LOSE-519740 format. One record per residue (C-alpha): x, y, z. Coordinates in nm, 2 decimals. Each point is the difference from the previous one (the first is absolute). Layout:
# residues N
<node u="X" v="Y" w="Z"/>
...
This chain:
# residues 437
<node u="4.73" v="-0.20" w="-4.47"/>
<node u="-0.26" v="0.23" w="-0.24"/>
<node u="-0.23" v="0.20" w="0.27"/>
<node u="-0.25" v="0.14" w="-0.25"/>
<node u="-0.02" v="0.31" w="0.25"/>
<node u="0.34" v="0.12" w="-0.09"/>
<node u="0.08" v="0.16" w="-0.31"/>
<node u="0.22" v="-0.27" w="-0.17"/>
<node u="0.22" v="-0.02" w="-0.31"/>
<node u="0.01" v="-0.36" w="-0.09"/>
<node u="0.30" v="-0.13" w="-0.16"/>
<node u="-0.04" v="-0.31" w="-0.16"/>
<node u="0.31" v="-0.20" w="-0.09"/>
<node u="0.18" v="-0.07" w="-0.35"/>
<node u="-0.16" v="-0.24" w="-0.18"/>
<node u="0.42" v="-0.15" w="-0.07"/>
<node u="0.03" v="-0.01" w="0.43"/>
<node u="-0.08" v="-0.32" w="0.19"/>
<node u="-0.32" v="0.18" w="0.17"/>
<node u="-0.15" v="0.05" w="-0.31"/>
<node u="-0.28" v="-0.22" w="-0.11"/>
<node u="0.07" v="0.13" w="-0.34"/>
<node u="-0.28" v="0.11" w="-0.08"/>
<node u="-0.04" v="0.38" w="0.12"/>
<node u="-0.37" v="0.05" w="-0.12"/>
<node u="-0.15" v="-0.28" w="0.24"/>
<node u="0.26" v="0.14" w="0.26"/>
<node u="-0.20" v="0.33" w="0.00"/>
<node u="-0.35" v="-0.16" w="-0.02"/>
<node u="0.06" v="-0.22" w="0.30"/>
<node u="0.13" v="0.34" w="0.21"/>
<node u="-0.29" v="0.13" w="-0.14"/>
<node u="-0.27" v="-0.34" w="0.13"/>
<node u="0.19" v="-0.01" w="0.35"/>
<node u="-0.13" v="0.40" w="0.05"/>
<node u="-0.35" v="-0.04" w="-0.10"/>
<node u="-0.29" v="0.02" w="-0.27"/>
<node u="0.11" v="0.13" w="-0.35"/>
<node u="-0.23" v="0.33" w="-0.11"/>
<node u="0.16" v="0.04" w="-0.32"/>
<node u="0.28" v="0.30" w="-0.08"/>
<node u="-0.09" v="0.41" w="0.03"/>
<node u="-0.04" v="0.12" w="-0.37"/>
<node u="0.23" v="0.31" w="0.10"/>
<node u="0.26" v="-0.14" w="0.17"/>
<node u="0.01" v="-0.38" w="-0.06"/>
<node u="0.05" v="-0.07" w="0.32"/>
<node u="-0.17" v="-0.37" w="0.08"/>
<node u="-0.27" v="0.09" w="0.28"/>
<node u="-0.05" v="-0.33" w="0.24"/>
<node u="-0.23" v="-0.01" w="0.29"/>
<node u="0.11" v="-0.10" w="0.34"/>
<node u="-0.16" v="-0.27" w="0.26"/>
<node u="-0.07" v="0.32" w="0.18"/>
<node u="-0.17" v="0.22" w="-0.25"/>
<node u="0.29" v="0.19" w="-0.09"/>
<node u="0.11" v="0.08" w="-0.40"/>
<node u="0.32" v="0.01" w="-0.05"/>
<node u="0.17" v="0.16" w="-0.29"/>
<node u="0.31" v="-0.20" w="-0.15"/>
<node u="0.23" v="0.14" w="-0.26"/>
<node u="0.12" v="-0.36" w="-0.24"/>
<node u="0.37" v="0.11" w="-0.13"/>
<node u="0.04" v="-0.37" w="-0.09"/>
<node u="-0.27" v="-0.03" w="-0.29"/>
<node u="0.23" v="0.05" w="-0.35"/>
<node u="-0.32" v="0.17" w="-0.20"/>
<node u="0.13" v="0.33" w="-0.10"/>
<node u="-0.34" v="0.17" w="0.05"/>
<node u="-0.07" v="-0.13" w="0.33"/>
<node u="0.37" v="0.04" w="0.13"/>
<node u="0.02" v="0.41" w="-0.14"/>
<node u="-0.36" v="0.08" w="0.16"/>
<node u="0.13" v="-0.17" w="0.35"/>
<node u="0.31" v="0.17" w="-0.01"/>
<node u="-0.14" v="0.34" w="-0.11"/>
<node u="-0.23" v="-0.02" w="0.30"/>
<node u="0.25" v="-0.09" w="0.25"/>
<node u="0.21" v="0.27" w="-0.13"/>
<node u="-0.26" v="0.25" w="0.00"/>
<node u="0.11" v="0.33" w="0.17"/>
<node u="-0.33" v="0.04" w="0.13"/>
<node u="-0.02" v="-0.24" w="0.20"/>
<node u="0.32" v="-0.01" w="0.18"/>
<node u="-0.18" v="0.11" w="0.32"/>
<node u="-0.30" v="-0.20" w="-0.06"/>
<node u="0.07" v="-0.31" w="0.21"/>
<node u="-0.36" v="-0.15" w="-0.14"/>
<node u="0.15" v="-0.01" w="-0.29"/>
<node u="0.13" v="-0.38" w="0.01"/>
<node u="0.09" v="-0.26" w="0.25"/>
<node u="0.20" v="-0.28" w="-0.14"/>
<node u="0.26" v="0.03" w="-0.28"/>
<node u="0.06" v="-0.35" w="-0.17"/>
<node u="0.35" v="0.08" w="-0.22"/>
<node u="0.25" v="-0.32" w="-0.09"/>
<node u="0.33" v="0.23" w="-0.05"/>
<node u="0.00" v="0.29" w="0.28"/>
<node u="-0.26" v="0.24" w="-0.12"/>
<node u="0.26" v="0.23" w="-0.18"/>
<node u="-0.29" v="0.13" w="-0.24"/>
<node u="0.07" v="0.36" w="0.17"/>
<node u="-0.23" v="0.03" w="0.27"/>
<node u="0.04" v="0.15" w="0.35"/>
<node u="-0.29" v="-0.18" w="0.23"/>
<node u="0.10" v="0.15" w="0.34"/>
<node u="-0.31" v="-0.22" w="0.15"/>
<node u="0.20" v="-0.32" w="0.00"/>
<node u="0.02" v="-0.16" w="0.33"/>
<node u="0.19" v="-0.35" w="-0.09"/>
<node u="0.18" v="-0.14" w="-0.30"/>
<node u="-0.07" v="-0.35" w="-0.01"/>
<node u="0.23" v="-0.21" w="-0.25"/>
<node u="-0.01" v="-0.32" w="-0.09"/>
<node u="0.31" v="-0.19" w="-0.15"/>
<node u="0.36" v="0.05" w="0.07"/>
<node u="0.11" v="0.35" w="-0.12"/>
<node u="0.41" v="0.01" w="-0.08"/>
<node u="0.05" v="0.35" w="0.00"/>
<node u="0.04" v="0.16" w="0.34"/>
<node u="-0.04" v="0.33" w="-0.20"/>
<node u="-0.37" v="-0.14" w="-0.16"/>
<node u="-0.06" v="-0.09" w="0.38"/>
<node u="0.05" v="0.38" w="0.15"/>
<node u="-0.16" v="0.13" w="-0.29"/>
<node u="-0.35" v="-0.24" w="0.07"/>
<node u="0.05" v="0.12" w="0.36"/>
<node u="0.02" v="0.41" w="-0.11"/>
<node u="-0.32" v="-0.05" w="-0.14"/>
<node u="-0.15" v="-0.11" w="0.35"/>
<node u="0.19" v="0.30" w="0.22"/>
<node u="-0.14" v="0.29" w="-0.25"/>
<node u="-0.13" v="0.25" w="0.27"/>
<node u="-0.38" v="0.04" w="0.09"/>
<node u="-0.27" v="0.14" w="0.18"/>
<node u="-0.08" v="-0.21" w="0.30"/>
<node u="0.28" v="-0.28" w="-0.14"/>
<node u="0.19" v="-0.08" w="0.28"/>
<node u="0.13" v="-0.40" w="-0.08"/>
<node u="0.10" v="-0.12" w="-0.30"/>
<node u="0.08" v="-0.35" w="-0.08"/>
<node u="0.20" v="-0.26" w="-0.21"/>
<node u="-0.05" v="-0.35" w="-0.04"/>
<node u="0.20" v="-0.24" w="-0.21"/>
<node u="-0.12" v="-0.36" w="-0.07"/>
<node u="0.25" v="-0.24" w="-0.14"/>
<node u="0.00" v="-0.37" w="-0.05"/>
<node u="0.23" v="-0.18" w="0.31"/>
<node u="0.34" v="0.01" w="-0.11"/>
<node u="0.23" v="-0.31" w="-0.03"/>
<node u="0.26" v="0.12" w="0.26"/>
<node u="0.08" v="-0.04" w="0.33"/>
<node u="-0.24" v="0.23" w="0.25"/>
<node u="0.31" v="0.19" w="0.11"/>
<node u="0.10" v="0.11" w="-0.35"/>
<node u="-0.34" v="0.11" w="-0.05"/>
<node u="-0.02" v="0.22" w="0.26"/>
<node u="0.31" v="0.17" w="-0.05"/>
<node u="-0.09" v="0.08" w="-0.39"/>
<node u="-0.33" v="0.16" w="0.16"/>
<node u="0.16" v="0.15" w="0.30"/>
<node u="0.26" v="0.18" w="-0.23"/>
<node u="-0.32" v="0.12" w="-0.27"/>
<node u="-0.14" v="0.11" w="0.27"/>
<node u="0.32" v="0.24" w="0.12"/>
<node u="0.03" v="0.08" w="-0.35"/>
<node u="-0.37" v="0.12" w="-0.04"/>
<node u="0.05" v="0.20" w="0.30"/>
<node u="0.31" v="0.17" w="-0.06"/>
<node u="-0.17" v="0.09" w="-0.32"/>
<node u="-0.28" v="0.17" w="0.15"/>
<node u="0.27" v="0.22" w="0.18"/>
<node u="0.04" v="0.12" w="-0.32"/>
<node u="0.37" v="-0.17" w="0.08"/>
<node u="0.00" v="-0.10" w="-0.35"/>
<node u="0.11" v="-0.39" w="0.01"/>
<node u="-0.10" v="-0.07" w="-0.36"/>
<node u="0.11" v="0.31" w="-0.17"/>
<node u="0.06" v="0.37" w="0.04"/>
<node u="-0.30" v="0.23" w="-0.10"/>
<node u="0.10" v="0.24" w="-0.30"/>
<node u="-0.17" v="0.30" w="-0.08"/>
<node u="0.12" v="0.16" w="-0.36"/>
<node u="0.01" v="0.34" w="-0.10"/>
<node u="0.12" v="0.18" w="-0.36"/>
<node u="0.26" v="0.19" w="0.05"/>
<node u="-0.06" v="0.37" w="-0.10"/>
<node u="0.37" v="0.22" w="0.05"/>
<node u="-0.26" v="0.34" w="0.01"/>
<node u="-0.29" v="-0.17" w="0.23"/>
<node u="0.11" v="-0.29" w="0.18"/>
<node u="0.09" v="0.11" w="0.38"/>
<node u="0.05" v="-0.24" w="0.30"/>
<node u="-0.24" v="-0.18" w="0.15"/>
<node u="-0.11" v="0.04" w="0.37"/>
<node u="0.11" v="-0.29" w="0.29"/>
<node u="0.25" v="-0.13" w="-0.27"/>
<node u="0.38" v="0.03" w="0.05"/>
<node u="0.22" v="0.03" w="-0.34"/>
<node u="0.37" v="-0.14" w="0.13"/>
<node u="0.31" v="0.23" w="0.11"/>
<node u="-0.05" v="0.27" w="-0.27"/>
<node u="-0.39" v="0.05" w="0.07"/>
<node u="-0.25" v="0.05" w="-0.32"/>
<node u="0.19" v="0.10" w="-0.36"/>
<node u="-0.25" v="0.14" w="-0.25"/>
<node u="0.22" v="-0.04" w="-0.26"/>
<node u="0.07" v="-0.40" w="0.06"/>
<node u="-0.28" v="-0.25" w="0.01"/>
<node u="-0.01" v="-0.13" w="0.38"/>
<node u="-0.13" v="-0.22" w="0.28"/>
<node u="-0.13" v="0.05" w="0.27"/>
<node u="-0.07" v="-0.19" w="0.33"/>
<node u="-0.27" v="0.03" w="0.25"/>
<node u="0.08" v="-0.26" w="0.32"/>
<node u="-0.36" v="0.08" w="0.15"/>
<node u="-0.20" v="-0.12" w="-0.36"/>
<node u="0.28" v="-0.23" w="-0.10"/>
<node u="0.00" v="0.12" w="-0.34"/>
<node u="0.20" v="0.12" w="-0.22"/>
<node u="-0.08" v="0.27" w="-0.29"/>
<node u="0.21" v="0.02" w="-0.30"/>
<node u="0.02" v="0.21" w="-0.28"/>
<node u="0.02" v="-0.15" w="-0.35"/>
<node u="0.04" v="0.26" w="-0.32"/>
<node u="-0.33" v="-0.02" w="-0.25"/>
<node u="-0.20" v="-0.17" w="0.25"/>
<node u="-0.33" v="-0.07" w="-0.12"/>
<node u="-0.29" v="0.16" w="0.25"/>
<node u="-0.29" v="-0.22" w="0.05"/>
<node u="-0.29" v="0.24" w="-0.02"/>
<node u="-0.30" v="-0.15" w="0.16"/>
<node u="-0.05" v="-0.03" w="0.39"/>
<node u="-0.03" v="-0.41" w="-0.09"/>
<node u="0.31" v="0.00" w="-0.23"/>
<node u="0.18" v="0.17" w="0.30"/>
<node u="-0.18" v="-0.26" w="0.27"/>
<node u="0.21" v="-0.30" w="-0.20"/>
<node u="0.27" v="0.19" w="0.03"/>
<node u="0.05" v="0.08" w="0.31"/>
<node u="-0.16" v="-0.32" w="0.14"/>
<node u="-0.02" v="-0.28" w="-0.28"/>
<node u="0.40" v="-0.04" w="-0.15"/>
<node u="0.07" v="-0.29" w="0.20"/>
<node u="-0.34" v="-0.22" w="-0.13"/>
<node u="0.11" v="0.12" w="-0.37"/>
<node u="0.35" v="-0.08" w="0.03"/>
<node u="-0.09" v="-0.33" w="0.18"/>
<node u="-0.24" v="-0.06" w="-0.33"/>
<node u="0.32" v="0.09" w="-0.19"/>
<node u="0.25" v="-0.24" w="0.20"/>
<node u="-0.28" v="-0.31" w="-0.04"/>
<node u="-0.05" v="0.05" w="-0.39"/>
<node u="0.09" v="-0.30" w="-0.16"/>
<node u="0.07" v="0.13" w="-0.36"/>
<node u="0.21" v="0.26" w="0.18"/>
<node u="0.21" v="-0.24" w="0.21"/>
<node u="0.04" v="-0.21" w="-0.28"/>
<node u="0.12" v="0.28" w="-0.19"/>
<node u="0.17" v="0.15" w="0.21"/>
<node u="0.21" v="-0.28" w="0.15"/>
<node u="0.04" v="-0.21" w="-0.36"/>
<node u="0.01" v="0.28" w="-0.25"/>
<node u="0.39" v="0.09" w="-0.12"/>
<node u="-0.17" v="0.24" w="-0.27"/>
<node u="-0.28" v="0.17" w="0.24"/>
<node u="0.00" v="0.36" w="0.01"/>
<node u="-0.06" v="0.14" w="0.30"/>
<node u="-0.29" v="0.23" w="-0.10"/>
<node u="-0.18" v="-0.29" w="-0.13"/>
<node u="-0.02" v="-0.05" w="0.38"/>
<node u="-0.04" v="0.31" w="0.18"/>
<node u="-0.21" v="0.15" w="-0.31"/>
<node u="-0.17" v="-0.28" w="-0.18"/>
<node u="-0.10" v="-0.21" w="0.26"/>
<node u="0.02" v="0.19" w="0.31"/>
<node u="-0.26" v="0.26" w="-0.21"/>
<node u="-0.21" v="-0.30" w="-0.07"/>
<node u="-0.05" v="-0.09" w="0.37"/>
<node u="-0.06" v="0.33" w="0.07"/>
<node u="-0.32" v="0.02" w="-0.27"/>
<node u="-0.15" v="-0.34" w="0.09"/>
<node u="0.05" v="0.12" w="0.37"/>
<node u="-0.15" v="0.36" w="-0.01"/>
<node u="-0.24" v="0.00" w="-0.36"/>
<node u="-0.15" v="0.31" w="0.15"/>
<node u="0.28" v="0.20" w="0.05"/>
<node u="0.11" v="0.28" w="-0.33"/>
<node u="0.27" v="-0.07" w="-0.20"/>
<node u="0.23" v="0.24" w="0.16"/>
<node u="-0.08" v="-0.10" w="0.33"/>
<node u="0.06" v="-0.38" w="-0.08"/>
<node u="0.36" v="0.09" w="-0.13"/>
<node u="0.05" v="0.19" w="0.34"/>
<node u="-0.10" v="-0.29" w="0.15"/>
<node u="0.25" v="-0.14" w="-0.18"/>
<node u="0.32" v="0.21" w="0.04"/>
<node u="-0.03" v="-0.03" w="0.37"/>
<node u="-0.03" v="-0.37" w="0.04"/>
<node u="0.27" v="-0.04" w="-0.25"/>
<node u="0.22" v="0.25" w="0.19"/>
<node u="-0.08" v="-0.17" w="0.39"/>
<node u="0.07" v="-0.34" w="-0.18"/>
<node u="0.37" v="0.11" w="-0.12"/>
<node u="0.06" v="0.20" w="0.30"/>
<node u="-0.06" v="-0.29" w="0.23"/>
<node u="0.16" v="-0.23" w="-0.19"/>
<node u="0.33" v="0.25" w="-0.06"/>
<node u="-0.04" v="0.04" w="0.36"/>
<node u="0.08" v="-0.37" w="0.06"/>
<node u="0.26" v="-0.05" w="-0.26"/>
<node u="0.23" v="0.27" w="0.17"/>
<node u="-0.13" v="-0.14" w="0.32"/>
<node u="0.13" v="-0.35" w="-0.11"/>
<node u="0.33" v="0.11" w="-0.14"/>
<node u="0.10" v="0.18" w="0.34"/>
<node u="-0.10" v="-0.31" w="0.22"/>
<node u="0.23" v="-0.18" w="-0.24"/>
<node u="0.27" v="0.24" w="0.07"/>
<node u="0.07" v="0.07" w="-0.39"/>
<node u="0.21" v="0.23" w="-0.13"/>
<node u="-0.09" v="0.31" w="-0.24"/>
<node u="-0.08" v="0.35" w="0.04"/>
<node u="-0.23" v="0.11" w="0.32"/>
<node u="-0.38" v="0.01" w="-0.10"/>
<node u="-0.15" v="0.38" w="-0.03"/>
<node u="-0.32" v="-0.15" w="0.16"/>
<node u="0.21" v="-0.14" w="0.33"/>
<node u="-0.27" v="0.20" w="0.21"/>
<node u="-0.28" v="-0.10" w="-0.18"/>
<node u="0.08" v="-0.37" w="0.06"/>
<node u="0.13" v="0.04" w="0.30"/>
<node u="-0.36" v="0.12" w="0.11"/>
<node u="-0.14" v="-0.27" w="-0.19"/>
<node u="0.16" v="-0.25" w="0.17"/>
<node u="-0.03" v="0.13" w="0.36"/>
<node u="-0.34" v="-0.04" w="-0.06"/>
<node u="-0.02" v="-0.33" w="-0.21"/>
<node u="0.04" v="-0.25" w="0.28"/>
<node u="0.00" v="-0.38" w="0.08"/>
<node u="-0.31" v="-0.08" w="0.23"/>
<node u="0.15" v="-0.34" w="0.10"/>
<node u="0.22" v="0.20" w="0.20"/>
<node u="-0.27" v="0.12" w="0.25"/>
<node u="-0.03" v="-0.19" w="0.32"/>
<node u="-0.37" v="0.06" w="0.04"/>
<node u="-0.30" v="-0.28" w="0.05"/>
<node u="-0.30" v="0.13" w="-0.14"/>
<node u="-0.20" v="-0.34" w="-0.03"/>
<node u="-0.23" v="-0.03" w="0.26"/>
<node u="-0.09" v="-0.36" w="0.03"/>
<node u="-0.01" v="-0.36" w="-0.26"/>
<node u="-0.33" v="-0.12" w="-0.02"/>
<node u="0.00" v="-0.34" w="-0.06"/>
<node u="-0.37" v="-0.18" w="-0.17"/>
<node u="-0.02" v="-0.27" w="-0.21"/>
<node u="0.29" v="-0.01" w="-0.26"/>
<node u="0.04" v="0.33" w="0.00"/>
<node u="0.08" v="0.28" w="0.19"/>
<node u="-0.05" v="0.35" w="0.07"/>
<node u="0.26" v="0.22" w="0.07"/>
<node u="-0.11" v="0.36" w="0.17"/>
<node u="0.18" v="0.26" w="0.03"/>
<node u="0.02" v="0.30" w="0.28"/>
<node u="-0.24" v="0.30" w="-0.13"/>
<node u="0.19" v="0.30" w="-0.09"/>
<node u="-0.07" v="0.26" w="0.20"/>
<node u="0.19" v="0.29" w="0.11"/>
<node u="0.26" v="-0.20" w="0.28"/>
<node u="0.07" v="-0.28" w="-0.30"/>
<node u="0.10" v="0.28" w="-0.19"/>
<node u="0.21" v="0.19" w="0.20"/>
<node u="0.16" v="-0.36" w="0.10"/>
<node u="0.10" v="-0.04" w="-0.39"/>
<node u="0.09" v="0.32" w="-0.08"/>
<node u="0.25" v="0.01" w="0.33"/>
<node u="0.13" v="-0.35" w="-0.08"/>
<node u="0.08" v="0.24" w="-0.41"/>
<node u="0.17" v="0.30" w="0.13"/>
<node u="0.22" v="-0.26" w="0.24"/>
<node u="0.08" v="-0.15" w="-0.31"/>
<node u="0.09" v="0.26" w="-0.17"/>
<node u="0.20" v="0.21" w="0.28"/>
<node u="0.35" v="0.10" w="-0.04"/>
<node u="0.06" v="0.01" w="0.43"/>
<node u="0.29" v="-0.22" w="0.09"/>
<node u="-0.09" v="-0.24" w="0.29"/>
<node u="0.11" v="0.30" w="0.27"/>
<node u="-0.17" v="0.27" w="-0.15"/>
<node u="-0.33" v="-0.20" w="0.01"/>
<node u="0.03" v="-0.07" w="0.37"/>
<node u="0.07" v="0.32" w="0.10"/>
<node u="-0.31" v="0.10" w="-0.19"/>
<node u="-0.21" v="-0.31" w="0.18"/>
<node u="0.15" v="0.14" w="0.29"/>
<node u="-0.20" v="0.35" w="-0.07"/>
<node u="-0.28" v="-0.14" w="-0.11"/>
<node u="-0.08" v="-0.17" w="0.32"/>
<node u="0.02" v="0.32" w="0.19"/>
<node u="-0.24" v="0.15" w="-0.31"/>
<node u="-0.29" v="-0.23" w="0.11"/>
<node u="0.09" v="0.02" w="0.33"/>
<node u="-0.05" v="0.41" w="0.00"/>
<node u="-0.30" v="-0.04" w="-0.26"/>
<node u="-0.16" v="-0.32" w="0.09"/>
<node u="0.08" v="-0.18" w="-0.37"/>
<node u="0.28" v="-0.08" w="-0.21"/>
<node u="0.13" v="0.21" w="-0.29"/>
<node u="-0.20" v="-0.03" w="-0.33"/>
<node u="0.17" v="-0.06" w="-0.30"/>
<node u="-0.24" v="0.21" w="-0.20"/>
<node u="0.03" v="0.27" w="0.23"/>
<node u="0.08" v="0.36" w="-0.17"/>
<node u="0.26" v="0.06" w="0.26"/>
<node u="0.31" v="-0.08" w="-0.16"/>
<node u="0.18" v="-0.09" w="0.36"/>
<node u="-0.34" v="-0.26" w="0.12"/>
<node u="0.01" v="-0.13" w="-0.34"/>
<node u="0.42" v="-0.10" w="0.05"/>
<node u="-0.07" v="-0.11" w="0.31"/>
<node u="-0.24" v="-0.23" w="-0.13"/>
<node u="0.22" v="-0.14" w="-0.26"/>
<node u="0.26" v="-0.01" w="0.27"/>
<node u="-0.21" v="-0.28" w="0.20"/>
<node u="-0.09" v="-0.19" w="-0.25"/>
<node u="0.34" v="-0.04" w="-0.15"/>
<node u="0.08" v="-0.08" w="0.40"/>
<node u="-0.21" v="-0.29" w="0.00"/>
<node u="0.12" v="-0.12" w="-0.32"/>
<node u="0.40" v="0.04" w="0.10"/>
<node u="-0.13" v="-0.18" w="0.28"/>
<node u="-0.15" v="-0.27" w="-0.15"/>
<node u="0.28" v="-0.05" w="-0.20"/>
<node u="0.23" v="-0.03" w="0.25"/>
<node u="0.20" v="0.29" w="-0.04"/>
<node u="0.03" v="0.15" w="0.34"/>
<node u="0.18" v="-0.25" w="0.29"/>
């Protein structure tokens, strides 16, 4: 699966997983030996130099080695802004986790992951490493090698198909995993509404903290009094792009889980300030103390808002009484974009290829066409059309196709064309459900 001609991030398995040999250093050495002959390390970057059979010298960044001196040098070389647009700076990166070291490698063409990842968030973030835009790059791929599951073939393919649907929906910015948050400090004298954001019936109120929503970006913009702003470009990037990774680390931290669940005398600030603060310092030691605090505040805000939205949504679903929540509109929008992909009737599995005692499940390419298919299914799922309205719109969509030579697009900038596309997709779903005689 490893093509040395492709720019690749290799994620070796967790030492606790069934796919691991339990010796991460030997696993890295094995990969290097398969690629060619080791020529030593570059003294400036710490990259391993490997000569392939055809005479090329591969530059390999090893992020698995625990030696702080070696790891810090490699990590610093990957984050060197002067090399961001240099395609030849590094060829292969080997990591144990998700290569979360804060670098942005736009040239990555292949994310090769060994071992099962239980977090869909992690999978999407790994894929995100390979889907950055770069000059001349037209294709990216993700490969996940796992031990053959001890389950019926049908159950395995269904699980894989659900994962593919969730990945596709996430690539379409539908935020299946979690909504995107953008936090802004609230200043009554200088704060203004952002272009493209809706602020509810009353509009933007300069005197209070506002919650804005952009349907086009699937993003919430939330004003918070006293919120620390990131000062450096890297801290701003983390607040915009890496909050999910920070939160995932926090909720998977064993001491945090143990204290949060079982310590009755716990002061919440011990988790949100002390534990989260330590996680931020460990992940981003290069940031200043002010920037680390800004990242911590943004991460805690995102975590709390998501949990509060789930809590209110659960209460509403359970039919509980009590006064109406002031965040109803916010929760409604969260629920609009958080959906169960198992309800999307789409098959993204290409074929099953049996060989020996294992088998490969090959997915269809995530092309523009397949992404449109997922987008249409999502639109049909969340539409509020009645079967009769959907039928009328489907008729108009057929007429549109005769006139234009193509079906209406769900991504059209024209609202009427978009509505016809939604209606056509809903009509198909209603028909499959037997809603028409």
